[in-house]
Each structure stands twice: as structure tokens, then as C-alpha cells.
N, C-alpha and C positions, 0 to 999 in steps of 0.2 A: 350266566355268570360272567362278569367283566372284571379283569385284573388290570389295574393301572396305578399310576402315581396320583397322589392327592392334588387337589386344586384349592385355591382360596375359598371357593364355595363350599368345600367340605368341612371347614373348620368347626362350625356349630355341630354338625353331625358327629364328628370325631370327639368333640368334647363330651357329648352325650354318651357315646360308647365308652369312653374312658371313665366317666362318672359311674356308669353301670358296673363296670368291671372292677374299678379301684376305689370307689367311694370318694373320700376327701383327699386322697393322695394327689400331690401336685403334678400330675402327669401332663395335663394340657398346658399348664403355666410354663413348665420347663420346655416342652415341645415348641412353644411359641418363641423361645429364645434362640432357636436354630434358624438362622437367616435362610438356609437352603432346605428348610423342612419339607416343602411340598414335593420337591423332586426326590427326596430321600424317604418319603412315606409311601408305603405300598398298601393298597386297599383292595378288598374283594367286594364288589357291588352287585346286588341283585334287586331288580325292580326298583332301582333308584335309591336303595338303602345300603349303607355301608355295613357289611356283616363282620368284617375282620380287618385288622390293621397291624402292620409291622413298620417300625421306624428304625433307621440306622443313622448313627451319628459318628463321624470320624473324630477320634480323640488321640492326643499324644501320650503313648504309654511306654514306659521304660522296659527294655528287654534284658534278658540274661547276658547278652553280649555287651552290655554297657552302652547301647544306643537307645535313641528314642524313635519309636516306630509309629506310623499312622495306622491306627487300629479302628476297624469298623465296629462300633458298639451297637448292638441290637437291643431295643427296648420298646416300651409303650405297646407291647403286644397284647391284643385283646380281641375276643370274638364274642358276638352275641350268644347267649345261652342256646337259642334255638338253632344256631348254625354250627355248633361244635360237633366234632367227630366227622367232619366232611373233608379234612385235609387242607383246609384253607391256609392255616398258619404255615404248614410245610411248603405250600406253593409260594406264598408271599416271602418266606425266608429264602427260598431259592432265588427268587427275583432280586431280593436285597443283596444276596451274596454276589450275584452277577454285577450289580451296580457298584458294590464296594470294590470289587476287583478292578473295574473300569476306572474307579476313583483313586486307585493307587494304594489301597489298604493292604498292609502286609498280611494281616489275619483279622479274624472277627472274634468278638467277645460278647457273651451274654450271661445272664443269671436267671435261673428258672427253677420252679418246683416240679416241672413236668419235663424232664430231660428226654423222654422217649420221643416227643414231638420233633426235637431238633436233631437227635442222634441219627435218625433216618435221612436227615438232610445234610449230614456231613460234619456236624459239631460233635466234639468229644468232651466228656466231663473231666474235671481235674480236682484234686483234693485241696481242701482248705482247713486249717486247724481251728478248733474252738474248744471251750471248756464249759460244761454245764453243771451247775450245782446250786446248793442252798446258800443264801446269804447268812453270814454269822449273825447271831442274835444281837450282838453289840460290837461296835468297832471303837476301841479306845481313841479318844481325841489325840493322844500322843502319837498314834500311828500315822496321822495325816496332818500334823502340825505344819503350818506354813502353806498349805494348799488352799487356794481360794478360787472363786468363780472368775472366769476371764471377763475382762472389761473391754468395751469397744476400742479403747486406746492400745490394747495389747495386739491388735490384729497385725500390724506390720511385723512385729517380732515373732508372732506365731507362724506367719507365712514363711519367714526366713528359716525358722526351726523346722517346719514341715519339709522344706526343700532340702535342708541338710540331712535330715533323717532318711529321706527317700532317695537321695542322690544315687545310691547304688542298689536300690531295692527294686527287683523286677516286679512287674505287674502294676506298679503305682502310676497314677496319672500325673502328668506335669501340669500343675494347676496354674491358672492365670489369676490376676486380680479380679477379673470378672467372675471367675468361678467362686472365689471367696465371698464376693459381695452379692452375687445373684444366685448361684447354684446351691452353695452350701446352706444358706438360710432356709431353702425349701425342705431339705432333708433334716437339718439340725434345727428344728422348730421349737415351739414351746415345750415339747416333751423331752427335750435334750438339755444337758448342761455340759459346758466346757470348763474343765478345772485345770488350773495352771499352778506350777510351783516355780520359785525363782532361786537363783544362785548368784554368787558374786562373780562377775566376769572380769575381763581384763580392765585395768584401770579402776577397779573397785565399783563399777556400775552394776546394778542389778540386771540380770537377763534371765529369760525363761530357762529353767532346767528341764522342763518337760510339760506336756499337756495331755489330757485325756478327754474323750467325748463319751458321755454315758447317755443312753436313751432310757426313758422311764415310761414306756407304754403301759396300759392297764394291767397286762398279764404278768410280765416279769421284766427285770432290768436287763439291759444289754450294754456292754462296753464295746464300742465300734471303731475307736480310733485312738492311737497313741503316737506321740513323738517324744524322743528323748535327746538330750544334748550330746550324749555319748553312748557307745554300744554297751558299756558296762555299768549303766546307771540303774542297778538293781534297787538301790534304796529309793531312788526317785520313782521308779515304777511301782514299788510297794506303796509308797505314800499316795500316789495318784489313784491306784486301784482301791486303797482303803478309803479315801475320800469319796470316791464314787459309790462304794458299798454303803457308806454311812448315809449318803444322800438317798440312795435307793431304799434303805431301811426306814428312814424318816418319812419317805413317801408311801410307806406301806407295802413295799414289795418284799417278797420272801425268797424268790429265786433269781438267778442271774445267768446270763450267757456271755462269755468273754470271747469276742471275735477279734483277735489280735495275732500278729505274726508269732510263730513258734521260735522265739529267740531266747537266749538265756535269761535276760532281765525280766521278760514277761513270764517265763516258766517259773522263775523263782518267786515272783510276786503272787502268781496264782497259787503255787504250792503253800505259801505261808498264809495267805488270806483265806483260801478255799481248799483246805487239805483234803476234803472228800469229793472235790469236783471230779467229774468224769471227762476225760479227754475224748472228744468226738470229732471224727474227720467228716466234714461236710462235702457234698458233691453237687452244689447248686451252680457252680461256675462251669461254663462250657466254652471251648475254643474251636475255631475252624481255620485251618491254613487257607490263605488266598494266594498271595504272591510269594510268601515266605515258605521255606521247607517245613514239613511237618515236625521234624526233629527240633528245629530251632524254636518253634512255637511251644512245643512240649517242654523244652528246657526253660522257657520263661515262666510258664504257669506252674511248674513244679519245683522251681528253684528254692533252695533254703531261704526262709525269710520273706518269700514273695507275699504280696498282700494287695488286694484292691479295697480301698477304704469305702465305707458305706456312703460317705459324703460325696463321692464321685459317681454315684449312681446316675443312670441315664434312662 
């Protein structure tokens, strides 16, 4: 067994492995956007075949201390079915942690449905809020009057609103224009809708009061991102969630998962729209200190209102 970093000659083999593991998910396409991808991609090779892969990508993430830290984001993890259970991901994750430390990353972040694999390599889970429930049979149009689908021309204003809403929010990624134009369209594809509502700003000009992103995969709807013009915009949050619920119902969905920060405006909107929804604490996120103290990392990932948006997946 050989453990090494990837080379340009590995690209086709890696694409095949990711296709086997993730189907149509845009893993290979996003990976190719990392200019340093080969040196940040760790592979286990046996008899000339890549059996397992781990990729780490440095990203700017806001901390609980009000700073922006270089965080090593671990993703694109895959192992061929016949090679599972051999500890390959654990070994590759350890190699990635060493490289991220040398690269100046304060800590490492990943999301997984199999935390045991990474816990033994130094990562720890952290909680994230969500609400699971049934969609209302009908959503009166009056509850989401003025909410519309976002248009391409809205992008600059939505970018600015996202930055304002996240300015003091730990665990959020500092997005670049490249992220908006290249990364987000991979995650917010045809199964997603971005809904926006407007308000009258200074000088009488219309400006976004908020926006929400809803995913409508075949099984159930998900609300995965929100931004509000102010911290007390409960009415705006209610209108946006109601519009998303109406779209989901029209698309034939009956259930919904809300993955948004646990802040008053969101709690109020969920309570009014989905009164029987169950609050569920999820533990798919994991963090590992590298150069930063463990206490500081824990403070960031467990801070009130902390959130990592689905569109910033890696």
C-alpha cells in the first residue's frame, strides 16, 4: 500500500472514485477549482489503483473571537467498497492534518455521517440546530406576499446582505465573488430556489430585506440558508419560510427540514409555520484543533447563532 499526494495523472481515476461514491454530486468539478489540489489531496494506492482519497482545502472562516481564521476543510472523502474497514481514511486524514498544520491552518473542519472514523484521528463533533416536521397542507398567499424568486441582477445585493448578516456569525465562511459565481451554483443547482423579499431602504430605493435558499430533492424539502437585513426581522423570516414551504408543497413535498441558526427570528418563524416540528440537534460537523487552542475552536463551533451554510460545502 502506498500513501502519497495526488498527481495530474490521477485525475481520471479520482473522478471515477468520486462518481462511484457520490453519483452525480459535483465533487470532481469543485475539486478541479482548487489550484493547489494535487498537493492537498491524499490517496491510498494499491496495485496502481486509488482505493481511498481525502482532500483538504484552506478556507477563511469567522471565529467566536471576531477574527477570520485559516481553516483546513476536509472533504471529497471516498473509499472503494472493497477497501473499506482497513483504516485508510484514518491514515489519510492524519496525513492531511499534518499538512494543514504546516500550511498554517488554525483548525480543521469536516462534515460526515460516520464520525467514528474521524474521532479516533482527533476530530470532535459539535452540535447544530435543525427542525424536522410536516409541511402545512396549505400556505395562504398573504403569508408570503412580496416574496419572489431571486433574479441574476440581485446577486450583488444578496452578496452584500450575506456579508452583513454573517459579519459577527462564527463558523461562517467569508465568501468571495468566485464562490458566488462558481462554487454556490454547484450546490444550489436546479433542485434549489432562492427567494428574496424587499424593503424600502435609505433614499426610498428598494433593497433586499432578506433571502432564503430551499432545496427540493425528491424525498423532502430543506431550508439551508437565510440572510436577514436586521437581527429582529421576524416578519421577514416568517414570509421567507412561508414562501419556501409553499414552493415545496407545490412541488409535491410533504416533509421539511430547516437547517438555520437558532436565533429568535428563525425560531419564531418555525414556531408559527411548523408548530409541530421537532427540534433536532445534529452532530454531523466535526472540528480538530491544529495551531489554535482546543478551547478557542470549541468556542467557535458552539457559539450561539454559529452556522456553516450548505452552499459553502467543500
